[in-house]
C-alpha positions in Angstrom: 59.8 -70.5 -30.6 60.1 -66.8 -30.1 57.9 -64.4 -31.9 59.2 -60.9 -32.7 56.6 -58.3 -32.7 56.7 -55.9 -35.6 54.9 -52.7 -35.9 53.1 -51.8 -39.1 54.7 -49.0 -41.1 53.7 -45.6 -39.9 53.0 -42.5 -41.9 56.3 -41.2 -40.7 58.2 -44.1 -42.2 56.2 -43.9 -45.4 57.1 -40.2 -45.7 60.8 -41.0 -45.1 60.8 -43.7 -47.8 59.0 -41.3 -50.2 61.5 -38.6 -49.4 64.4 -40.9 -50.0 62.9 -42.1 -53.3 62.5 -38.5 -54.5 66.0 -37.7 -53.4 67.4 -40.8 -55.2 65.4 -39.9 -58.3 66.6 -36.3 -58.2 70.1 -37.5 -57.8 69.9 -39.8 -60.7 68.5 -37.0 -62.9 71.3 -34.7 -61.9 73.9 -37.4 -62.5 72.5 -38.1 -66.0 72.6 -34.4 -66.8 76.3 -34.1 -65.7 77.3 -37.3 -67.5 75.5 -36.5 -70.7 76.8 -32.8 -70.7 80.4 -34.0 -70.4 80.0 -35.5 -73.9 77.2 -33.4 -75.4 76.7 -30.1 -73.7 73.6 -29.2 -75.7 71.9 -32.5 -74.9 72.7 -32.1 -71.2 71.2 -28.6 -71.5 68.0 -30.0 -73.0 67.7 -32.4 -70.1 68.5 -29.7 -67.6 66.0 -27.1 -68.8 64.3 -26.9 -65.4 66.1 -24.3 -63.3 66.8 -26.5 -60.2 68.1 -29.3 -62.4 70.1 -26.7 -64.4 71.9 -25.4 -61.3 72.5 -28.8 -59.8 73.6 -30.1 -63.2 76.1 -27.3 -63.6 77.5 -28.0 -60.2 77.9 -31.7 -60.9 79.3 -31.0 -64.4 81.9 -28.6 -63.1 82.9 -31.1 -60.4 83.2 -33.8 -63.1 84.8 -31.7 -65.9 86.0 -28.2 -64.7 86.2 -26.9 -68.3 85.2 -23.2 -68.7 84.5 -23.6 -72.5 82.3 -26.7 -72.0 80.5 -25.0 -69.1 79.9 -21.8 -71.2 78.5 -23.9 -74.1 76.3 -25.9 -71.7 75.0 -22.7 -70.0 74.3 -20.9 -73.3 72.5 -23.9 -74.8 70.5 -24.2 -71.5 69.3 -20.6 -71.9 68.1 -21.3 -75.5 66.3 -24.5 -74.5 64.5 -22.8 -71.6 62.7 -20.4 -73.9 60.7 -23.1 -75.8 59.8 -24.9 -72.6 58.0 -21.8 -71.2 54.8 -22.0 -73.2 54.1 -25.5 -71.7 53.6 -23.7 -68.4 50.9 -21.5 -70.0 49.2 -24.2 -71.9 48.7 -26.7 -69.1 46.9 -24.3 -66.7 44.8 -23.0 -69.7 43.7 -26.5 -70.5 43.1 -27.4 -66.9 41.0 -24.3 -66.3 38.8 -25.3 -69.2 38.1 -28.8 -67.8 40.7 -30.9 -69.6 42.1 -33.8 -67.6 45.5 -33.4 -66.1 47.1 -36.2 -68.1 45.9 -34.9 -71.4 46.9 -31.3 -70.5 50.4 -32.6 -69.4 50.8 -34.7 -72.6 49.8 -31.8 -74.8 52.1 -29.5 -72.9 55.0 -31.9 -73.3 54.2 -32.4 -77.0 54.2 -28.6 -77.5 57.6 -28.4 -75.8 59.0 -31.1 -78.0 57.8 -29.3 -81.1 59.2 -26.0 -79.9 62.5 -27.6 -79.0 62.7 -28.9 -82.6 61.8 -25.5 -83.9 64.6 -23.9 -81.7 67.2 -26.4 -83.0 66.1 -25.7 -86.6 66.2 -21.9 -86.0 69.6 -22.1 -84.3 71.0 -23.8 -87.3 69.5 -21.3 -89.7 70.8 -18.4 -87.5 74.3 -19.9 -87.3 74.7 -20.7 -83.7 75.3 -24.2 -82.3 73.1 -26.0 -79.8 
């Protein structure tokens, strides 16, 4: 009977798996953005409201559906959805600097963003432009 010696995982291999997991997750997010935006440009824009995701999502969308009107609608909706996401980036550090836990600060920041997205959709309808 032969025994094969195996080495325990090293920090390097752990980092590589972590990197691959992040890359896979990022790829899945970008793929979701592009697939959703093919059918519903505004919903794709909502998912894509982070700048890196927006740029990568637009690249994938264009590759999957090179339609200038669809891309223009997606880009315009992304702009309007970015605006209500910005206060989250002020609320979270304000809460953290006052001793709030990260998870509560993050949760409240996300809740604020959802409320502001809802307000943006409502206001867009009232002002006569389509998200």
